[in-house]
C-alpha positions, 0 to 999 in steps of 0.5 A: 552515848548511852546511860544505865539505871539498875534501881533497887530497893536499897541501892542505885547501879548506874553505868556509861555505854559509848556506840561502839558498845563499850563500856565507860565505867569498870565498877560498881558506881552506886548510890542509896536508891531513896525509893523509901522516900518516894518518886522523886527522891528515887530520881535524884538518886538516879542523877547522882548515879549517872553524874557518878558514872559521867564522873568516874569516865571522864565525859560530859552530860551532853553526850548523853543521849538515851537512858536505859531504866529498870526497876524489880516488877511488877510493872507494865510493859512501858514502865508502870509499877503495879496499882498494887506496888511492887517489889521494892516500890511497896509504899502507896505513892508508887501504886500504879506510877509511871516510873519510865515517863516521870524520869523521862521528864525529868531528864529530858531524854527518852527513856526505856524501860526493862524489869531487872531481870530482863536487863540482866538476861539482855546482858548475858545474852550479848556478852555470851554472842558478841557481834552475833548477839542480834542473829541468837535467842536465849532463856535465862533464869536468876535466882534471887529472892524470887526468880526472875527470867528473861527471853530474848530473840534476835537481840531483843528482850521480849516484853509482852503486850502487859509487860509479863512476859519472861516471867518464868517464875511463876510458870507450874512445872512438873513436880513428878520425881521431883519432890519427895512422896511426902513432900508437901506441894510448894506455895508461892507468894503469888499465890500459885501452887508448884510454879518454879519460883516455890521452889528456886527461890531464897523464899521457896527455901524459906517456906518451902524447902527447908522446913520439909527438910529440916524435919527430915534432918532434925539434928542438923545446925541450921535446926536451931537458928533464930529465925527461918529466913536466917537458916535459909541465907546459911543454906547456900554455905553449907552445900559449898561445905557438901552438907548433904541435906543442903545438897539435897535442896539445892538439886532440887532448885537445879532440877526445877530450873531445867524443867522450866527449861525444857518447857522453853525448849518446846516453845521459844527453842534457843540458843542458850540457857543461862543461869544467874544468881545465888545459885551459881553465886558460889563456889566453882565446885559447887556452881558446877554441880548445880550447872550440870544438874540444870543441864541434865534436868533439860530435855532436849531433843537431839537436834537442839541438843547438838546445838544450844548452850548453857552458861551463866550470867556473868557480873551480875551486880553490874548485869541490871545497868549495863543491860539497861544501857545495852537496850538504850543503845539498840534504841539510839541506833534505830532511830539513827537509822 
């Protein structure tokens, strides 16, 4: 069997997958990630998470052959954290740290690395296509604090030469008829103006969308919030209740995702588009409303529209670890072949 590890800023999630592709853990198996304590503590936390998963599944360490690992980026295709650190890996001890090799040396097992969005994209792809996954392609957008993405072709994640493939959040999109006439061009934390993440992310709401829309709705309850980040986190709850201002914010986000998918339609021509994160982890009526806007905003040719499908990334809390395990199983099968 193989193990999958999803290492975040606060939690590390682990799962086990047998050689037939059956997950042996049906719930979250989490431990504190300890990444703020540095690499050594973080790797010890990974070991504890796998031990908990093994205990819950009633199997033995000796059966684990490969470990799949994911972390937030930016990091290289081989798991080297950016020279300036990364999301949740800001301490100087993480700058340029080769996390994949360190984990491999600790466990004395092969380790396959993906960023967390790629891992979630692989899991969504596998869940949707099942046994036919190796014959299909997909593009995923996962909305969170930022916007993560993933491109899967013939069942395999496209990483790119530097690990930057699938960074869909930093693709600039057309803003024509998306923004209001007097709405400032959104700026991303990466420095770009008008990329997808500057609109479709919690950060995009906090820095760009909510300040503008509150200027149009000065009597809105969120105008009295103690902080803009707290107000941004509350926007979805208002949208689920039909609040006009909140719906206009999420309408812009959904349209922006559709415009990025329109670019993908002419670049990778995938079989399916997946959306995950806060925009769809909501009440069914709101989720379906968002997905309908994404679908309508994705410009497809007639031939594509007859084939492609839109769906939600399932089990998002577990998607990273499960996607990492799937990547490890692919490595195991290649080695066996």
